[in-house]
C-alpha positions in Angstrom: 87.7 98.6 105.2 84.9 101.1 105.1 82.7 99.0 107.3 85.4 98.8 109.9 86.1 102.5 109.8 82.4 103.2 110.3 82.1 100.7 113.1 85.1 102.3 114.9 83.6 105.8 114.4 80.3 104.6 115.9 82.2 103.1 118.8 84.0 106.4 119.4 87.3 105.0 118.5 87.9 106.9 115.2 91.2 108.5 116.4 92.7 105.0 116.1 92.1 104.9 112.3 91.9 108.5 111.2 95.0 109.7 113.0 93.3 112.9 114.0 94.9 113.0 117.4 98.5 111.9 117.2 99.0 111.9 121.0 96.1 109.4 121.5 97.7 106.1 122.7 96.0 103.0 121.4 96.8 101.2 124.7 95.0 103.9 126.7 91.9 103.7 124.6 91.8 99.9 124.7 92.5 99.7 128.4 89.0 100.9 129.2 87.5 97.9 127.4 87.1 94.3 128.4 89.4 91.8 126.9 86.6 90.6 124.5 85.9 94.2 123.4 89.5 95.0 123.0 90.0 91.9 120.8 87.1 92.9 118.6 88.4 96.4 118.2 91.9 95.1 117.4 90.5 92.7 114.8 88.6 95.7 113.2 91.8 97.8 113.2 93.8 95.0 111.6 91.2 94.4 109.0 91.1 98.1 108.2 94.8 98.5 107.9 95.0 95.4 105.7 92.3 96.7 103.4 94.2 100.1 103.2 97.4 98.3 102.2 95.5 96.4 99.5 93.8 99.5 98.2 97.1 101.5 98.1 99.2 98.8 96.6 100.7 99.6 93.2 99.6 97.2 90.5 102.4 94.8 89.2 104.2 95.9 86.1 103.6 93.9 83.0 106.6 92.1 81.5 106.1 94.1 78.2 106.6 97.3 80.1 109.8 96.1 81.6 111.3 94.7 78.4 109.9 97.0 75.8 111.7 96.9 72.6 113.5 100.1 71.5 111.6 100.0 68.2 108.2 100.2 69.9 109.3 103.3 71.7 
């Protein structure tokens, strides 16, 4: 995710991932690119958002935490 963020910043497309400018429309920014370039940018954005989801995902609870015995508490 960090590589994608740096790549988008270097390309001048950081508002797509940082959310600095809320009124920036992704379609407007991507419309200035060729289809190949827009596809590459979209892949980077998808990879970045996927890595953010994985990083922010809460770890699964262990069964011992769910069914803890009252004596152990």
